[in-house]
C-alpha positions in Angstrom: -10.6 -8.4 83.1 -9.5 -12.0 82.6 -8.5 -13.0 79.1 -11.0 -15.1 77.1 -10.6 -17.2 74.0 -7.4 -18.8 72.8 -4.1 -17.7 74.4 -1.9 -15.5 72.3 1.6 -16.1 71.1 4.5 -15.1 73.2 7.3 -12.9 71.8 9.5 -15.9 71.3 6.7 -17.8 69.5 6.1 -14.8 67.2 9.8 -14.6 66.4 9.8 -18.3 65.5 6.6 -17.8 63.5 8.2 -15.1 61.3 11.4 -17.1 60.8 9.5 -20.1 59.7 7.3 -18.0 57.3 10.4 -16.4 55.9 11.9 -19.8 55.3 8.9 -20.8 53.2 6.9 -23.0 55.6 3.1 -23.2 55.1 0.6 -21.9 57.6 -0.3 -25.4 58.6 3.3 -26.4 59.2 3.9 -23.3 61.3 0.7 -24.0 63.2 1.7 -27.5 64.1 5.2 -26.4 65.2 3.7 -23.8 67.5 0.6 -25.8 68.6 -1.7 -23.3 67.1 -4.5 -23.4 64.4 -3.4 -22.3 61.0 -6.1 -19.5 61.2 -4.3 -18.0 64.2 -1.0 -18.0 62.3 -2.7 -16.4 59.3 -4.1 -13.6 61.6 -0.6 -12.7 62.9 0.9 -12.7 59.4 -1.9 -10.9 57.6 -1.9 -8.1 60.2 1.6 -7.2 58.8 0.9 -8.1 55.2 3.2 -11.2 55.5 6.1 -8.8 55.7 8.8 -9.7 58.3 8.6 -6.9 61.0 11.8 -5.0 61.6 13.3 -5.7 64.9 13.4 -2.5 67.0 16.8 -1.7 68.3 17.9 1.1 70.5 20.4 3.4 68.9 23.7 3.6 70.8 23.6 7.4 71.0 20.2 7.5 72.8 20.0 8.0 76.5 19.5 4.8 78.5 17.1 4.3 81.4 20.2 4.3 83.7 21.3 7.6 82.4 17.8 9.1 82.8 17.7 7.8 86.4 21.1 9.6 87.0 19.7 12.8 85.5 16.7 12.6 87.9 19.0 12.1 90.9 21.3 14.9 89.9 18.3 17.3 89.5 17.1 16.3 93.0 20.5 17.6 94.4 20.2 20.7 92.3 23.1 20.0 89.9 23.4 22.2 86.9 22.7 20.8 83.4 26.4 21.3 82.4 27.6 19.3 85.4 25.2 16.5 84.7 26.4 16.5 81.1 30.0 16.3 82.2 29.2 13.5 84.7 27.4 11.4 82.0 29.9 12.3 79.2 27.1 13.8 77.1 26.7 17.2 75.4 25.0 19.8 77.5 22.4 20.4 74.7 21.5 16.6 74.9 20.7 16.9 78.6 18.9 20.2 78.2 16.6 18.9 75.4 15.9 15.7 77.5 14.8 17.7 80.5 12.8 20.3 78.7 10.8 17.8 76.6 9.9 15.8 79.8 8.5 18.4 82.1 11.4 20.6 82.9 13.7 20.6 86.0 10.8 20.6 88.5 8.8 17.8 86.9 11.4 15.5 85.3 11.0 11.8 86.2 13.2 9.1 84.7 10.4 6.5 84.3 8.1 9.0 82.6 10.9 10.1 80.3 11.7 6.5 79.4 8.0 5.8 78.6 7.7 8.8 76.4 10.8 7.7 74.5 9.5 4.2 74.0 6.1 5.5 72.8 7.6 7.9 70.3 10.1 5.3 69.0 7.3 2.8 68.4 5.2 5.1 66.3 5.4 4.2 62.6 7.5 6.6 60.7 5.6 8.4 57.9 6.1 6.6 54.5 7.2 8.5 51.5 4.0 7.7 49.7 2.0 9.1 52.6 3.9 12.4 52.5 4.2 12.9 48.8 0.7 13.0 47.3 1.9 13.4 43.7 4.1 10.3 44.0 1.2 8.4 45.6 -1.1 9.3 42.7 1.5 8.3 40.1 2.2 4.9 41.8 -1.6 4.2 42.1 -2.1 5.1 38.5 0.6 2.7 37.3 -0.7 -0.1 39.6 -4.2 0.4 37.9 -2.4 -0.2 34.6 -1.1 -3.5 35.9 2.5 -2.4 36.3 4.4 -4.4 38.9 6.0 -2.5 41.9 9.4 -3.2 40.5 8.5 -1.8 37.1 7.1 1.3 38.7 10.2 1.8 40.9 12.5 1.4 37.9 10.4 3.7 35.7 10.3 6.4 38.4 14.1 6.3 38.8 14.5 6.7 35.1 11.8 9.4 34.5 12.6 11.5 37.6 16.4 10.9 37.7 17.0 14.4 39.0 14.2 14.4 41.6 14.8 12.0 44.4 11.4 13.0 46.0 9.6 11.3 43.1 11.5 8.0 43.5 10.5 5.1 45.7 11.6 1.5 46.1 9.4 -1.4 45.0 9.6 -2.8 48.6 8.0 0.4 49.9 5.2 0.0 47.4 4.6 -3.6 48.5 4.6 -2.6 52.1 2.1 0.2 51.4 -0.2 -2.4 49.7 0.0 -5.3 52.1 0.2 -3.4 55.4 -3.2 -1.8 55.3 -2.8 -0.2 58.7 -0.7 2.4 56.9 -3.8 3.4 54.9 -1.6 4.6 52.0 -2.6 2.6 48.9 -6.1 1.2 48.5 -6.3 -2.6 49.1 -8.2 -3.2 45.8 -5.0 -2.3 44.0 -3.6 -5.7 45.1 -5.9 -7.3 42.4 -3.7 -5.7 39.8 -0.6 -7.6 40.9 0.2 -10.7 38.8 0.6 -13.0 41.8 -2.8 -11.9 43.4 -1.3 -12.8 46.8 -2.9 -11.1 49.8 0.4 -11.3 51.7 4.1 -10.8 50.9 6.6 -13.6 50.9 10.3 -12.8 51.5 13.1 -13.2 49.0 14.6 -16.0 51.0 11.3 -17.9 51.2 11.3 -21.2 49.4 8.8 -23.9 48.5 11.4 -26.5 47.6 10.2 -29.9 48.5 6.6 -28.8 48.9 4.3 -30.5 46.3 2.4 -27.3 45.4 0.6 -27.2 42.1 1.4 -30.7 41.2 -0.1 -34.1 42.0 2.4 -36.9 41.4 1.0 -40.0 39.7 -2.5 -38.6 39.6 -5.0 -40.8 37.8 -7.1 -38.6 35.5 -10.9 -38.5 35.6 -10.8 -39.6 32.0 -9.6 -43.0 33.3 -12.5 -43.3 35.7 -14.7 -46.4 34.8 -17.7 -45.5 32.6 -20.2 -47.0 35.2 -19.4 -44.0 37.4 -20.8 -41.5 34.9 -24.4 -42.4 34.9 -24.9 -42.4 38.7 -26.7 -45.7 38.4 -24.8 -47.4 41.2 -23.7 -46.0 44.6 -20.2 -45.8 46.0 -18.6 -43.1 43.9 -17.9 -39.8 45.6 -16.7 -36.3 44.8 -14.7 -34.1 47.2 -13.4 -30.6 47.7 -12.5 -28.0 50.3 -15.0 -25.3 51.5 -13.0 -22.3 52.5 -13.7 -19.7 55.2 -12.0 -16.7 56.8 -8.7 -16.9 58.7 -7.4 -19.6 56.4 -10.0 -22.1 57.7 -11.3 -25.0 55.7 -13.6 -28.1 55.9 -13.6 -31.0 53.5 -16.9 -31.8 51.7 -17.7 -35.3 50.4 -20.8 -36.1 48.4 -22.0 -39.4 47.0 -22.9 -39.0 43.3 -25.9 -41.5 43.2 -27.7 -40.2 46.3 -26.2 -36.8 47.0 -25.4 -38.0 50.5 -23.0 -35.5 52.2 -20.2 -35.9 54.7 -18.4 -32.9 56.2 -14.9 -33.3 57.7 -13.2 -30.9 60.1 -9.6 -30.0 59.2 -6.7 -28.9 61.3 -5.1 -27.2 58.2 -5.1 -27.2 54.4 -1.7 -29.0 54.0 -1.8 -32.4 52.5 -0.9 -34.2 55.7 -3.8 -32.6 57.7 -6.3 -33.2 54.9 -5.4 -36.8 54.1 -5.2 -37.8 57.7 -8.7 -36.3 58.4 -10.2 -38.0 55.3 -8.7 -41.4 56.2 -10.1 -41.1 59.8 -13.6 -40.2 58.5 -13.8 -42.7 55.6 -12.7 -45.6 57.8 -16.0 -45.0 59.7 -18.1 -45.9 56.6 -19.3 -49.4 56.1 -17.2 -51.4 53.6 -18.2 -50.8 50.0 -19.9 -47.5 50.6 -17.0 -45.6 49.1 -15.3 -47.2 46.1 -13.9 -44.1 44.4 -13.3 -40.4 45.2 -12.9 -37.7 42.6 -11.0 -34.5 43.6 -9.7 -31.4 41.8 -6.0 -30.7 41.3 -5.5 -29.0 44.7 -2.2 -29.9 46.4 -4.1 -30.8 49.6 -4.4 -34.3 48.0 -0.7 -34.6 47.1 -0.5 -37.6 49.4 -3.4 -39.4 47.6 -1.5 -42.6 47.5 -1.4 -42.7 51.3 -5.2 -42.2 51.3 -5.8 -45.0 48.8 -3.6 -47.5 50.7 -5.3 -46.7 54.0 -8.9 -46.8 52.7 -8.7 -48.9 49.5 -10.6 -46.1 47.8 -9.5 -45.3 44.2 -8.6 -41.6 43.6 -9.3 -39.7 40.4 -8.4 -36.1 39.6 -10.2 -33.6 37.4 -8.6 -31.7 34.7 -7.1 -28.3 35.7 -9.7 -25.5 36.0 -12.6 -27.8 35.3 -15.0 -27.6 38.3 -17.9 -28.8 36.2 -16.3 -32.3 36.3 -17.3 -32.4 39.9 -20.7 -30.8 39.4 -22.4 -32.6 42.3 -19.8 -31.4 44.8 -19.9 -27.8 43.4 -23.7 -27.8 43.8 -23.4 -29.2 47.3 -20.9 -26.6 48.4 -23.3 -23.9 47.2 -26.0 -25.4 49.4 -23.6 -25.4 52.4 -23.2 -21.7 52.1 -26.6 -21.4 53.7 -25.0 -22.6 56.9 -21.4 -21.3 56.3 -21.7 -18.0 54.4 -18.6 -16.5 52.8 -16.4 -14.9 55.4 -17.3 -17.4 58.1 -14.5 -18.7 60.3 -14.9 -22.5 59.8 -12.3 -23.3 62.5 -14.9 -22.6 65.3 -17.1 -25.6 64.3 -16.5 -29.0 65.9 -16.9 -32.2 64.0 -20.2 -32.6 65.9 -21.4 -29.3 64.5 -20.5 -30.4 61.0 -22.3 -33.7 61.4 -25.4 -31.7 62.4 -25.3 -29.6 59.2 -24.6 -32.7 57.1 -27.7 -34.4 58.7 -29.8 -31.5 57.8 -28.8 -31.8 54.1 -29.1 -35.5 54.1 -32.7 -35.5 55.5 -33.9 -32.7 53.2 -36.0 -33.9 50.2 -34.3 -33.2 46.8 -36.1 -32.5 43.6 -33.3 -34.2 41.6 -34.1 -37.4 43.7 -37.9 -37.2 43.0 -38.1 -35.6 46.5 -36.5 -38.5 48.3 -33.9 -37.6 50.9 -30.2 -38.4 50.3 -30.2 -40.6 53.3 -33.2 -42.6 52.2 -31.8 -42.8 48.6 -28.5 -44.2 49.8 -30.1 -46.6 52.2 -32.3 -48.0 49.5 -29.4 -48.4 47.1 -27.4 -50.3 49.6 -30.2 -52.8 50.5 
């Protein structure tokens, strides 16, 4: 059956993806480097809990495909197991076990034996927490009490000093939480971790140089002109991101006077993607329609100066953890959930799709506007 949808990542691309993730790059940065959407990158990472997969290597003492083919040829000429072992420089017991577990002398085939070996080697090895139910229960209990995996591992080593079976590394606990395919520790236990992350970041990961959690030279909402507060004049907007599954996002802009909505498709959540998309969309507006834009403290607007220079729109930022300061936008995002429920992958929508949804909201009568539509309200204000 022909493959449908987006093409997957090659082995080389996946290797590069994991290296970039380990080095602290964001999903959007990795996506741009590989020519993929950030949601696709998130899918690959989340499947393994954000934990760098161990590279599978063949042990030096295992039989190679060439040796298995030689065993098959020797059996065809009725050589004894001892003579085959001597020919290959292997122990007779190694040759005997290899033949017996792969069909015996009459049915041994090198290709089948090699396939069986690869399949067995690729199976995940049972984790200590999966084998030892008592240890599993103790770890889960401590996680419920908001202990960190490192605290649990240290406490176990101290409490069960003489019992190695009741000790486990903090890395094993993290893997059991984040790699849910293991099915060892329940996913809801992640909520008890202080970081609340849904994926693991490596020790060598760094966010140096990335403007996360800070907006340099941000102008506070407290410095916004008083005329903006009473909604008497148009031209002052509020903005935010609406999030969906697979690390997908769209930008939502709403005009305070008329509640007129603009939706913007985003290639990623990083500041470069968001600011470039906003610039492109805002430049389409008639001059004077947008004089100011108020946003929260999300790092997606770290490049706000670039936005202001390109659009001549003044930027203001809310106080931390104060969504009510953008009440119009918060309310609008709630209305948008009718079209984009929680868990929706927003990356599948084109800009035309978003424009259609925005038009529906903008042509819907609003009680707060005395049942005028946002489109009519804005048009009247701009006359």
